[in-house]
C-alpha positions as CSV (number, residue, x, y, z in Angstrom):
1,M,-18.5,1.4,-2.8
2,N,-20.8,0.4,0.1
3,Q,-19.1,1.2,3.4
4,L,-17.2,-1.5,5.1
5,Q,-15.4,-0.4,8.3
6,W,-11.7,-1.3,7.8
7,G,-9.1,-1.7,10.5
8,I,-5.3,-1.9,10.0
9,I,-2.9,-3.9,12.2
10,G,0.7,-2.8,11.7
11,P,0.9,0.9,10.6
12,G,4.0,0.8,8.5
13,A,4.9,2.0,5.0
14,I,2.7,-0.5,3.1
15,A,-0.2,0.2,5.5
16,A,0.1,3.9,4.6
17,E,-0.1,3.1,0.9
18,F,-3.0,0.9,1.6
19,A,-4.8,3.6,3.6
20,E,-4.5,6.0,0.7
21,A,-5.8,3.4,-1.8
22,L,-8.7,2.6,0.5
23,L,-9.8,6.3,0.7
24,S,-9.3,6.7,-3.0
25,V,-12.0,4.1,-3.8
26,G,-14.4,5.5,-1.2
27,G,-13.6,3.0,1.6
28,S,-13.7,3.8,5.3
29,L,-10.6,3.6,7.5
30,Y,-12.3,3.0,10.8
31,S,-9.4,2.0,13.1
32,V,-5.7,1.2,13.4
33,S,-3.7,-0.7,16.0
34,S,0.0,-0.8,16.7
35,R,2.2,-2.1,19.5
36,T,2.2,1.4,21.0
37,T,-0.8,3.8,21.2
38,V,1.5,6.7,20.1
39,K,2.3,5.0,16.8
40,A,-1.4,4.1,16.2
41,E,-2.5,7.6,17.0
42,D,0.0,9.2,14.7
43,F,-1.0,6.9,11.8
44,A,-4.7,7.6,12.6
45,K,-4.1,11.4,12.5
46,R,-2.2,11.2,9.2
47,H,-4.7,8.9,7.4
48,G,-8.0,9.9,9.0
49,A,-8.7,6.7,11.0
50,L,-11.5,7.3,13.6
51,N,-9.9,5.0,16.3
52,A,-6.4,4.2,17.4
53,Y,-5.3,1.3,19.7
54,G,-2.1,0.2,21.3
55,D,-3.5,-3.4,21.4
56,H,-5.1,-5.3,18.6
57,H,-7.4,-7.2,20.9
58,A,-9.1,-3.9,21.9
59,M,-9.5,-3.0,18.2
60,L,-11.0,-6.4,17.3
61,A,-13.5,-6.1,20.2
62,D,-15.3,-3.3,18.4
63,P,-18.5,-4.7,16.9
64,D,-18.6,-2.0,14.2
65,L,-15.3,-3.2,12.7
66,D,-16.0,-5.3,9.6
67,V,-12.6,-6.3,8.0
68,V,-9.0,-6.2,9.0
69,Y,-5.9,-5.5,6.9
70,I,-2.8,-7.0,8.3
71,A,0.5,-5.4,7.4
72,T,3.0,-6.7,10.0
73,P,6.1,-8.9,9.3
74,H,4.8,-12.2,8.1
75,S,6.2,-14.0,11.2
76,H,3.2,-12.5,13.0
77,H,0.5,-13.0,10.4
78,Y,-0.8,-16.3,11.7
79,Q,-1.6,-15.0,15.2
80,Y,-3.2,-11.8,14.0
81,I,-5.3,-13.6,11.4
82,K,-6.4,-16.1,14.0
83,D,-7.3,-13.5,16.5
84,S,-9.2,-11.5,13.8
85,L,-11.2,-14.5,12.6
86,I,-12.1,-15.6,16.2
87,A,-13.3,-12.0,16.7
88,G,-15.6,-12.4,13.7
89,K,-13.7,-10.1,11.3
90,H,-13.0,-10.7,7.6
91,V,-9.2,-10.6,6.9
92,F,-7.1,-9.3,4.1
93,C,-3.4,-10.1,4.9
94,E,-0.2,-9.0,3.2
95,K,2.0,-11.6,1.6
96,A,3.3,-14.1,2.5
97,I,0.0,-14.8,4.2
98,T,1.6,-17.3,6.6
99,V,5.0,-19.0,6.9
100,N,3.9,-22.5,6.3
101,S,1.0,-24.6,4.9
102,T,-0.1,-26.0,8.3
103,Q,-0.8,-22.5,9.5
104,L,-2.7,-21.5,6.4
105,R,-4.9,-24.6,6.3
106,E,-5.9,-24.1,9.9
107,L,-6.8,-20.5,9.2
108,M,-8.8,-21.4,6.1
109,H,-10.8,-23.9,8.1
110,L,-11.4,-21.3,10.8
111,A,-12.6,-18.8,8.3
112,E,-14.9,-21.3,6.7
113,Q,-16.3,-22.3,10.1
114,N,-17.1,-18.7,10.9
115,R,-18.3,-17.9,7.4
116,L,-15.7,-15.2,7.0
117,I,-13.5,-14.1,4.1
118,L,-9.8,-14.7,4.3
119,A,-7.6,-13.5,1.4
120,E,-4.0,-12.6,0.6
121,A,-2.9,-9.2,-0.6
122,M,-1.0,-10.6,-3.6
123,T,-1.1,-8.0,-6.4
124,I,-0.7,-10.6,-9.1
125,Y,-4.1,-12.1,-8.4
126,H,-5.9,-8.8,-8.8
127,M,-4.2,-6.9,-11.6
128,P,-6.4,-6.6,-14.7
129,L,-3.4,-7.5,-16.9
130,Y,-3.2,-11.0,-15.4
131,H,-6.9,-11.7,-15.9
132,K,-6.4,-10.7,-19.6
133,L,-3.3,-12.8,-20.1
134,R,-4.8,-15.9,-18.6
135,Q,-7.8,-15.4,-20.9
136,L,-5.5,-15.2,-23.9
137,I,-3.6,-18.3,-22.8
138,D,-6.8,-20.2,-22.3
139,E,-7.8,-19.2,-25.8
140,G,-4.6,-20.7,-27.1
141,V,-2.8,-17.7,-28.5
142,I,0.6,-19.1,-27.5
143,G,-0.4,-22.7,-27.9
144,R,0.2,-25.4,-25.3
145,L,2.0,-24.0,-22.2
146,K,5.5,-25.4,-21.9
147,M,7.8,-23.3,-19.7
148,I,7.7,-20.4,-17.2
149,Q,10.8,-18.4,-16.1
150,V,10.7,-15.9,-13.3
151,S,13.5,-13.8,-11.9
152,F,13.4,-11.4,-8.9
153,G,16.5,-9.9,-7.4
154,S,16.2,-7.2,-4.7
155,H,19.4,-5.7,-3.3
156,K,18.9,-5.3,0.5
157,E,21.6,-3.3,2.3
158,Y,23.8,-5.3,4.6
159,D,22.2,-5.0,8.0
160,V,21.9,-8.2,10.1
161,N,19.3,-6.5,12.3
162,N,16.9,-5.7,9.4
163,R,13.8,-7.9,9.2
164,F,14.9,-9.2,5.8
165,F,17.9,-10.9,7.4
166,N,16.3,-11.8,10.8
167,K,15.3,-15.4,11.1
168,E,13.1,-14.7,14.1
169,L,11.0,-12.5,11.8
170,A,10.8,-15.1,9.1
171,G,13.4,-13.3,7.0
172,G,14.9,-14.4,3.7
173,A,14.2,-14.0,0.0
174,L,11.7,-16.8,-0.4
175,L,8.9,-15.4,1.8
176,D,9.6,-11.8,1.0
177,I,10.1,-11.7,-2.8
178,G,9.9,-15.4,-3.7
179,T,6.2,-15.4,-3.0
180,Y,5.7,-13.0,-5.9
181,A,7.7,-15.1,-8.3
182,L,5.9,-18.4,-7.2
183,S,2.5,-16.7,-7.4
184,F,3.3,-15.6,-11.0
185,A,4.3,-19.2,-11.9
186,R,1.4,-20.9,-10.2
187,Y,-1.1,-18.4,-11.7
188,F,-0.3,-19.6,-15.2
189,L,0.5,-23.3,-14.5
190,S,-2.6,-25.4,-15.3
191,E,-2.1,-27.5,-12.2
192,Q,-0.1,-27.7,-9.0
193,P,3.5,-28.9,-9.5
194,Q,4.3,-32.3,-8.1
195,E,8.1,-32.2,-8.6
196,I,10.0,-29.5,-6.7
197,L,13.8,-29.3,-6.9
198,T,15.8,-26.5,-5.3
199,T,19.2,-25.2,-4.2
200,V,20.0,-22.4,-1.8
201,K,22.8,-20.1,-0.6
202,T,22.3,-19.2,3.1
203,F,23.1,-15.8,4.6
204,E,25.1,-15.6,7.8
205,T,22.0,-15.2,9.9
206,G,20.6,-18.4,8.7
207,V,18.0,-17.1,6.2
208,D,17.9,-17.8,2.5
209,E,19.9,-15.2,0.6
210,Q,19.5,-16.6,-2.9
211,S,18.0,-19.7,-4.5
212,G,16.9,-21.6,-7.6
213,I,13.7,-23.5,-7.7
214,L,12.5,-25.9,-10.4
215,L,8.9,-27.0,-10.7
216,Q,7.2,-29.6,-12.9
217,N,3.6,-30.8,-12.9
218,H,1.8,-33.8,-14.4
219,A,0.9,-31.7,-17.5
220,D,4.7,-31.6,-18.2
221,E,4.7,-27.8,-17.6
222,M,7.9,-26.5,-16.0
223,A,8.8,-23.3,-14.1
224,V,12.3,-22.0,-13.2
225,I,12.5,-19.5,-10.4
226,S,15.6,-17.4,-9.6
227,L,15.7,-15.3,-6.4
228,T,18.3,-13.2,-4.6
229,M,18.1,-10.4,-2.0
230,R,21.8,-9.3,-2.2
231,S,21.9,-8.4,-5.9
232,K,19.6,-6.6,-8.3
233,M,17.9,-8.6,-11.1
234,P,15.0,-7.7,-13.4
235,K,11.6,-8.6,-12.0
236,C,10.8,-10.5,-15.2
237,G,8.3,-13.3,-15.9
238,I,8.1,-15.2,-19.1
239,V,5.4,-17.7,-20.1
240,A,6.3,-19.8,-23.1
241,G,4.1,-22.0,-25.3
242,E,4.4,-23.9,-28.5
243,L,3.4,-20.9,-30.6
244,G,5.1,-18.0,-28.8
245,F,6.0,-16.5,-25.5
246,I,4.7,-13.7,-23.2
247,T,7.1,-11.4,-21.4
248,V,6.0,-9.4,-18.3
249,D,8.5,-6.9,-17.0
250,N,8.2,-5.5,-13.4
251,F,5.6,-8.3,-13.0
252,P,4.4,-7.7,-9.4
253,R,2.3,-4.7,-10.4
254,A,2.4,-4.9,-14.2
255,S,0.0,-3.3,-16.6
256,S,1.6,-4.3,-19.9
257,A,3.1,-7.4,-21.5
258,A,4.6,-8.3,-24.9
259,I,3.7,-11.4,-26.9
260,Q,6.3,-12.7,-29.4
261,Y,5.0,-15.2,-31.9
262,L,7.0,-17.9,-33.7
263,D,6.2,-16.3,-37.1
264,G,7.9,-13.0,-35.9
265,R,4.8,-11.1,-35.1
266,Q,4.7,-9.0,-31.9
267,E,1.8,-7.8,-29.9
268,Q,1.6,-5.4,-26.9
269,I,-1.1,-6.1,-24.2
270,Q,-2.2,-3.3,-22.0
271,A,-4.7,-3.7,-19.1
272,G,-5.1,-1.7,-15.8
273,D,-2.8,0.8,-14.2
274,S,0.2,-0.2,-12.0
275,A,-0.4,2.8,-9.8
276,K,-3.8,1.4,-8.8
277,A,-2.6,-2.1,-7.7
278,L,-3.8,-1.7,-4.1
279,Q,-7.1,-0.2,-5.3
280,Y,-7.7,-3.4,-7.4
281,E,-7.0,-5.5,-4.3
282,I,-9.4,-3.5,-2.1
283,T,-12.1,-3.7,-4.7
284,A,-11.7,-7.4,-5.1
285,M,-11.9,-7.9,-1.3
286,H,-15.0,-5.8,-1.2
287,S,-16.6,-8.0,-3.8
288,L,-15.7,-11.2,-1.9
289,I,-17.2,-9.9,1.3
290,T,-20.4,-8.6,-0.3
291,G,-20.8,-11.9,-2.2
292,K,-20.3,-10.4,-5.7
293,S,-17.5,-12.9,-6.5
294,S,-16.1,-16.2,-5.2
295,N,-12.8,-16.6,-3.4
296,E,-10.7,-18.1,-6.2
297,T,-7.4,-16.7,-5.1
298,L,-7.1,-18.4,-1.7
299,P,-6.5,-21.9,-3.2
300,L,-3.7,-20.4,-5.3
301,S,-2.2,-18.9,-2.1
302,L,-2.4,-22.3,-0.5
303,D,-0.7,-23.9,-3.5
304,V,2.1,-21.4,-3.3
305,M,2.5,-21.9,0.4
306,D,2.7,-25.7,-0.2
307,I,5.5,-25.1,-2.6
308,M,7.4,-22.7,-0.2
309,T,6.9,-25.2,2.6
310,S,8.4,-28.0,0.5
311,V,11.3,-25.8,-0.6
312,R,12.2,-24.8,3.0
313,A,11.9,-28.4,4.1
314,Q,14.5,-29.4,1.4
315,W,16.7,-26.6,2.7
316,G,16.3,-27.7,6.3
317,N,15.2,-24.2,7.1
318,Q,12.7,-23.9,9.9
319,Y,11.8,-20.9,12.1
320,S,11.9,-21.3,15.9
321,F,8.2,-20.2,16.3
322,E,6.8,-22.8,13.9
């Protein structure tokens, strides 16, 4: 891999995993920034970054820095992305890329103006399995697409101070785990849904604890999404057509799926390696920056953000910083 100098904003657990994946594909971890220099220096020492900063503006001012990976809570994504793009850096940001559509559209326009790449670190868009499954669906193996079902339940320990339950940090199930489920659904839907129905159960801090979301588009394809962050549910996605259905278990980083046909036949599909999920993301971002591929995932990210923005509007759920 040709060397791009990567910087990380937000040296938490996912950033540590990302740093290891970057090094494993021959990438260069050039710098890291945190709210404190001590945290940045500790991360840099553990992961071999050349530079550590207690202020992201100082990191972004380095002309040798090429691309920034943002791994902060998503409440802060908008400002960090904006600062990075203004500084002339490509940006690869953790999900959810922003908290609403207005933010994302503004940042997409800024990236286009500055001729920079902006992309979301959504594993589903980059796993080889999903490329294979969409190819098979396009070839008609399960017939005309009719219905998608996605469930994701994550049991978060009761802690009102945790970011998952903190409304000031854009907490709630939708932006944390729902973005995976909706990205799965939108990846396979042939077009953006126009009808969006939803119901929600709110946690005591005001964030969404669990919800149901129903989508339908003009092609009469439907998707049903079930989310909860106070009880465990299988991370399961099902794509059903007129000739059979595909089941993807543990779908955020899946490398296998099963096809059940109407005539009773079954088929196993294997592609990629779940352990290499972040490596696939990094390789894809590298291809975008070097012009070897076009940025086809950002429109999907915007479609998902449009859905989530509509859903939260129906709930009457707005963050104070929006």
